[in-house]
Steps between C-alpha positions, in 0.01 A plus 500: 500500500141373522360839601673691221382264225159390631301749291650390170290277276810306402607419858476134593610320814478131573334364812833360613668843466207671675522264799878542523499880471202572727517207745140428404310225675197323362654446155711209381653426162652162423673393182504163336259245363246536780585859579271798495401816678299468816335775704308529822124487424454867597768606252353277228148643546627860490691423180191341347291806587764725341482297178119482495319766706176300463641254753510779758124552480380140488 
């Protein structure tokens, strides 16, 4: 399902679904008052560089 819809602009998947469907490690999503999405530092830096390419060159 992920592969067939991944190219669509309207496709969205939650972190929780991603972890469950791909057995991903290094990501964690918790719900609730003090919940949030947490990632291994390497994953977080790669995501930051994807959002702002300037980070990649500094």
